[in-house]
C-alpha distance (Angstrom), angle and dihedral (degrees) to the residues before:
residue distance angle dihedral
M1 . . .
T2 3.79 . .
A3 3.76 132.9 .
D4 3.78 117.6 -98.6
N5 3.77 90.0 -126.7
P6 3.81 116.9 41.8
A7 3.78 88.5 -152.8
D8 3.81 88.1 66.0
Q9 3.79 92.4 61.7
P10 3.83 115.3 100.0
E11 3.77 111.0 -98.2
G12 3.77 115.6 -107.2
I13 3.81 99.5 19.8
F14 3.80 98.1 98.2
L15 3.77 102.1 23.2
D16 3.78 98.9 83.6
E17 3.80 105.9 30.1
P18 3.81 117.7 148.8
T19 3.80 85.1 -115.4
T20 3.79 89.1 71.2
A21 3.77 93.2 47.6
D22 3.79 117.9 103.3
L23 3.78 102.5 -129.6
R24 3.79 94.1 -167.3
A25 3.80 90.4 51.6
K26 3.81 90.1 49.9
V27 3.80 92.1 52.9
T28 3.80 92.1 44.4
E29 3.79 90.7 50.7
A30 3.80 90.3 50.0
W31 3.80 89.6 56.9
R32 3.79 91.0 47.7
E33 3.79 89.4 52.8
F34 3.79 90.8 49.7
A35 3.81 92.8 50.1
G36 3.80 90.9 46.5
A37 3.80 92.6 49.9
L38 3.80 91.4 48.8
A39 3.81 91.8 48.6
G40 3.79 89.8 50.3
L41 3.78 93.1 48.2
L42 3.80 99.4 51.8
P43 3.85 98.5 68.6
T44 3.82 90.5 50.4
L45 3.79 94.6 60.4
G46 3.79 124.1 87.7
P47 3.82 129.0 -139.5
G48 3.79 112.7 -65.5
A49 3.80 95.5 33.0
Y50 3.78 119.8 130.3
I51 3.80 133.8 -160.1
D52 3.80 115.0 -162.7
I53 3.82 114.7 -168.8
T54 3.79 120.1 -174.3
L55 3.79 136.4 178.0
D56 3.80 101.0 -122.7
P57 3.84 104.3 -116.7
T58 3.81 92.8 -161.0
A59 3.79 89.6 60.0
S60 3.79 101.6 35.2
G61 3.79 96.9 45.7
T62 3.79 94.5 -124.4
G63 3.80 92.3 134.3
T64 3.80 112.5 -157.8
A65 3.79 92.7 -6.2
V66 3.81 111.8 106.7
Y67 3.79 114.6 -164.4
S68 3.77 107.5 -165.6
V69 3.80 146.7 155.0
S70 3.79 120.5 -150.9
I71 3.81 118.9 -160.9
R72 3.79 124.3 -164.2
I73 3.79 128.5 -169.8
L74 3.81 112.7 -138.8
P75 3.82 129.4 -170.1
D76 3.80 120.2 -74.3
G77 3.80 93.4 31.7
V78 3.81 95.5 -66.2
V79 3.80 115.9 153.0
E80 3.78 120.9 -159.5
A81 3.78 127.2 -173.2
L82 3.79 135.2 -172.4
A83 3.80 121.9 -160.0
V84 3.78 120.0 -162.7
G85 3.79 115.5 -101.0
N86 3.75 131.6 -162.9
G87 3.80 90.6 -86.0
G88 3.80 87.0 70.1
L89 3.82 96.7 44.0
P90 3.81 128.2 82.9
E91 3.77 120.7 -115.6
G92 3.78 111.0 -84.1
Y93 3.80 93.9 36.2
R94 3.78 100.2 59.2
M95 3.76 119.9 122.5
D96 3.79 122.0 -103.0
R97 3.80 126.6 -131.7
S98 3.79 92.4 -87.7
A99 3.81 93.3 54.9
V100 3.79 91.4 48.2
A101 3.79 90.1 49.6
D102 3.81 89.5 50.7
L103 3.82 90.9 53.7
V104 3.81 91.6 51.4
A105 3.79 91.1 45.7
L106 3.81 89.3 53.7
G107 3.81 89.1 57.2
W108 3.80 103.8 -95.1
S109 3.80 117.4 141.4
P110 3.83 114.1 -130.6
P111 3.82 118.1 -102.7
G112 3.77 114.0 -68.7
V113 3.82 96.3 17.4
L114 3.81 95.9 95.8
P115 3.83 107.5 61.2
G116 3.79 110.1 -100.6
S117 3.79 94.9 10.7
G118 3.81 94.0 118.0
D119 3.82 109.8 175.9
S120 3.80 93.1 -9.8
F121 3.78 131.6 92.5
G122 3.82 111.7 -110.8
L123 3.77 136.0 -144.6
R124 3.79 130.6 177.6
T125 3.78 130.5 -173.0
T126 3.80 140.0 135.0
T127 3.79 131.9 -98.2
G128 3.80 86.2 -104.7
G129 3.80 87.7 69.6
A130 3.79 93.5 46.4
N131 3.81 94.7 124.8
Q132 3.77 95.5 55.0
F133 3.80 91.6 39.9
A134 3.80 91.7 52.7
T135 3.80 90.2 49.6
V136 3.80 90.8 53.4
V137 3.81 92.0 49.8
S138 3.80 91.2 46.9
R139 3.80 93.7 50.2
T140 3.81 90.4 45.6
L141 3.78 92.1 55.5
R142 3.80 94.0 41.9
D143 3.81 105.9 35.2
V144 3.80 103.3 28.1
Y145 3.80 105.5 27.6
G146 3.79 92.8 35.6
A147 3.80 102.9 -124.6
P148 3.82 102.0 166.9
H149 3.81 95.1 -159.8
P150 3.83 135.8 4.0
A151 3.80 88.2 -114.8
F152 3.81 86.8 74.5
L153 3.81 91.1 60.4
V154 3.78 122.7 96.0
Y155 3.79 118.2 -160.3
L156 3.77 139.5 -177.0
V157 3.81 128.6 -167.2
H158 3.80 113.1 -159.2
D159 3.78 144.6 147.1
E160 3.81 130.2 -113.2
E161 3.83 90.2 -81.2
D162 3.81 90.2 53.6
E163 3.79 90.8 -110.6
P164 3.81 110.2 149.4
I165 3.78 119.7 -110.6
D166 3.79 118.3 -146.3
T167 3.80 111.2 -125.6
A168 3.75 140.6 156.9
P169 3.84 113.0 -82.9
L170 3.79 119.2 -87.4
A171 3.80 93.1 -122.9
T172 3.81 109.6 -93.8
A173 3.81 95.9 -14.4
R174 3.80 112.6 112.8
H175 3.80 133.9 -122.8
E176 3.77 90.5 -143.2
P177 3.82 137.0 2.1
S178 3.75 115.2 -75.1
I179 3.76 120.1 -121.6
D180 3.82 109.5 -84.6
E181 3.77 96.7 -175.7
E182 3.78 116.4 108.1
L183 3.75 114.0 -90.6
N184 3.81 115.7 -111.5
L185 3.77 113.1 -159.2
D186 3.79 92.3 -160.9
D187 3.79 93.4 53.8
L188 3.81 99.5 32.7
D189 3.79 94.7 84.8
E190 3.79 96.5 31.4
D191 3.79 91.7 121.0
G192 3.79 92.9 45.8
L193 3.81 94.7 -113.9
L194 3.77 94.7 133.3
S195 3.77 93.7 44.3
A196 3.77 91.0 51.1
A197 3.79 92.5 45.4
L198 3.78 91.8 51.7
A199 3.78 96.4 40.9
N200 3.79 91.2 101.7
A201 3.80 96.0 35.0
A202 3.78 96.8 108.2
E203 3.78 124.2 164.6
E204 3.79 92.2 -87.5
V205 3.81 91.1 61.4
P206 3.83 108.6 97.0
L207 3.80 114.8 -101.9
E208 3.77 91.8 -122.5
E209 3.81 92.1 59.2
R210 3.79 92.1 49.2
V211 3.80 91.7 49.1
R212 3.79 92.0 50.2
T213 3.80 90.2 49.6
V214 3.80 90.7 54.5
V215 3.80 94.7 45.5
A216 3.81 92.2 46.5
T217 3.81 90.7 50.5
M218 3.80 91.9 49.4
S219 3.80 90.4 49.2
K220 3.81 91.2 46.7
T221 3.78 91.2 -125.0
T222 3.79 137.3 102.0
V223 3.77 128.7 -87.7
D224 3.81 89.7 -114.0
Q225 3.80 90.7 56.3
L226 3.80 95.5 53.4
Q227 3.77 113.8 115.7
V228 3.80 110.9 -124.0
D229 3.80 121.2 177.4
T230 3.78 128.2 -145.1
D231 3.80 90.9 -87.7
G232 3.79 89.7 58.6
D233 3.81 91.6 -111.1
I234 3.79 118.0 144.8
G235 3.80 111.8 -134.8
I236 3.80 119.1 -142.9
R237 3.76 121.7 -175.1
A238 3.80 127.5 -167.1
G239 3.77 124.1 159.2
S240 3.79 109.2 -36.7
A241 3.81 95.5 -26.4
M242 3.77 128.0 102.2
V243 3.79 113.6 -159.4
F244 3.78 126.5 -176.3
V245 3.80 126.3 -156.5
R246 3.80 116.3 -155.8
V247 3.79 125.7 -175.4
R248 3.82 118.0 -148.7
D249 3.78 126.8 -164.3
N250 3.80 103.2 -162.0
P251 2.95 103.0 72.6
P252 3.83 100.7 7.2
L253 3.80 102.2 -109.6
V254 3.79 140.5 146.6
D255 3.79 113.5 -145.9
V256 3.81 117.1 -159.2
F257 3.79 105.9 -167.7
S258 3.78 141.2 161.7
P259 3.81 136.4 -171.3
I260 3.81 106.5 -121.2
L261 3.81 101.5 -179.4
T262 3.78 133.3 3.3
E263 3.80 130.7 -165.8
V264 3.79 89.8 28.1
E265 3.81 121.7 149.0
P266 3.80 111.3 -118.2
T267 3.80 107.8 -128.2
E268 3.76 135.7 164.9
Q269 3.81 88.7 -109.6
L270 3.81 90.6 55.0
Y271 3.81 93.0 50.5
V272 3.80 90.8 48.7
K273 3.79 91.2 49.8
L274 3.79 93.3 49.2
S275 3.78 90.6 48.4
E276 3.81 91.6 51.4
L277 3.79 92.2 48.3
T278 3.80 92.3 46.9
N279 3.81 90.9 52.6
R280 3.80 89.3 54.6
M281 3.81 94.5 48.7
P282 3.82 115.9 98.2
I283 3.80 90.0 -146.0
G284 3.78 135.8 6.8
R285 3.77 134.1 24.8
L286 3.80 143.1 -108.1
Y287 3.78 122.4 -140.1
C288 3.78 142.5 158.6
A289 3.79 123.8 -125.9
Q290 3.79 118.7 -177.7
D291 3.82 102.1 -43.1
T292 3.82 99.9 -23.7
V293 3.80 130.7 89.1
W294 3.79 111.6 -146.2
A295 3.79 134.1 -167.8
S296 3.79 118.2 -155.9
I297 3.78 136.0 -179.5
P298 3.81 117.2 -175.2
V299 3.81 122.0 -151.3
F300 3.78 118.4 -161.8
G301 3.79 115.0 -114.7
R302 3.79 95.8 -157.0
N303 3.80 110.8 83.4
F304 3.78 86.2 6.3
Q305 3.81 114.4 -153.0
A306 3.80 117.8 -160.0
T307 3.80 92.7 -151.0
H308 3.81 90.3 57.4
L309 3.80 90.7 58.0
M310 3.80 91.3 44.6
L311 3.80 90.2 52.7
A312 3.81 91.7 47.8
V313 3.81 91.8 52.4
Q314 3.80 91.8 47.1
V315 3.78 93.1 49.3
M316 3.80 94.0 44.0
T317 3.81 93.3 49.3
G318 3.78 92.6 52.6
L319 3.79 93.3 40.0
A320 3.80 95.9 52.6
D321 3.79 92.5 44.6
E322 3.80 92.3 53.5
L323 3.78 104.3 35.0
D324 3.80 98.7 50.3
D325 3.80 90.0 65.8
R326 3.80 94.9 43.2
L327 3.79 95.7 47.3
H328 3.80 93.5 41.1
G329 3.78 90.3 55.7
E330 3.79 91.3 52.9
F331 3.81 103.8 34.2
G332 3.80 106.0 19.6
G333 3.77 117.2 -141.8
K334 3.78 124.5 126.3
R335 3.77 127.3 -59.7
F336 3.80 112.3 -137.1
F337 3.82 91.9 -124.1
G338 3.79 97.9 14.4
E339 3.76 133.7 136.2
G340 3.78 92.3 -80.0
D341 3.80 91.0 59.6
K342 3.80 98.8 55.9
P343 3.79 136.8 51.9
A344 3.78 107.9 -74.4
P345 3.80 124.9 -143.7
A346 3.75 111.2 -90.9
K347 3.79 115.4 -101.3
A348 3.76 121.5 -126.1
P349 3.82 112.3 -99.8
E350 3.78 116.0 -103.4
S351 3.76 91.2 -131.8
T352 3.76 140.0 -4.2
D353 3.80 90.1 -103.4
N354 3.78 98.7 53.2
H355 3.81 132.3 66.3
R356 3.79 93.2 7.3
P357 3.82 110.3 175.3
G358 3.77 114.5 -103.4
M359 3.77 126.0 -123.9
Y360 3.81 92.6 -86.8
L361 3.82 96.8 45.3
């Protein structure tokens, strides 16, 4: 229900809803941030440093296939990278001719061309070309290997003895896999971490700081390590779900929201289904805006309760992970981290004369 006069609606409530957000722009910006962070990191590393970047198979559903890029810093500012080729991928997850052509078009040398590359594609540049190099790596991970979002990347920076090197975060990519197990509110604060973290979070502490403390505690990380995009949204990843946490000032509110389906055709049947599902939900709502189905659970900012936010994140994570499949099967569209966004198993050739693997497959 809406007010008869839009001027009577409280300012700030409807101006920045997730429905007005451009999801594609948000994802694109996340990749720009990743490429920029990688470009900024390279000149700071000395000879012998490595950066290993991997599409997390537990999150992307690629099973035993590990799509990765390994970067090594050589003397005199030389940067060398190896990208996994089909020799390092299990059958059913190997790249087709088009993907191989895309790698070559991006500037990668085929396996064996760069000395020491073995079965991997090779690329060599200098730290002076860090920006272009980072763009190539980013597009390789996104467009060829199928990483839907940098948050599904795991990276490690280390030296030749495998000792870790402390660096600034690579945007929303992660130092280590996040916890995929289902959150348990009864067990989450068993060791008193949350209570201790919030001990000084009195009312005068800004809501945003309290929210970040809760999210960091749930993610078993630090506030400084949280991944926050340019919109100020905190990204949380668990399983196949991407959940965003947004803090609003007027009125004080924490919005936990997730895109369920994109590129879906709004129909009367879809609206009826979302209404039915919303009526059955204990908290939150489902709705369609333009061509995206959203799920949202608001948490009041006044008299903020950490357990309310924890519950909202738990519910949203499970909800998004379940509903994207159910709604996709009935209404089509595109799941945010669905089959169309990751490398698909290779199909059997129609005949022995067609679709024969190339020399690098």
